[in-house]
Residue, then its C-alpha position, 0 to 999 in steps of 0.5 A: m524474538g524480534y525481527t526485521a522487515y522491509f518496507r518502502l513507501y510510494e507518494e503521498l504517504n512517504d508524507y508521514l514518515p520521517a524526511e531520512k525514511r521518505k522516498r526510500a526502501f529503509s529497515l523496521s524492527l519487530q517483536g512478535p508476529t505483526t499485522i500488514q495494518e497493524a506495521i502502517c499503523s506504527l508508521g503513522v499511516p492510515p489504512e483508508e489511504v492506502d490502496l496496495v500492499l504488496v509482500n516480496g511482490e505480491s499482494v497481500p491483504f492487511n491481516h497478512i503476517i510479516c516474517e523475517g526479510d519481508r520487502i513491502s511496498i506500500y502504494p496509495i490511491f491509484e487514480s488514474l491505474d484500475i487496480s481491482n485486478v492486483t488489491r487485495l486489501r479490500d473487495k474494491p479499490l478504493i477507486t473505481l475508474v470509469k472507462e471511455s468509450k471511444n465514441s463518448n462525449p465529453e460534453r454530455r457528461 
């Protein structure tokens, strides 16, 4: 039996979508139990490009099973925002930010 979930991809992940699905929420019909990773792959998005997935506002791992009516937000690698305390896709985000102290000298690096 099929069901529907709603997806929204952000920033450069939109490049993997057809024009009519970019930068907006769209529905996806699913057949049987489907994981986040399976759905992402079915959209043509490489999982290694995804840094955060929220289902109904909660961070979930790739093996999370999608339910009827779920609202799924898929985010690319965060380059200037530390999401280490919210991502559940992997133990560490894809990019680790180095926090500068107020007294650090950028010329010494």
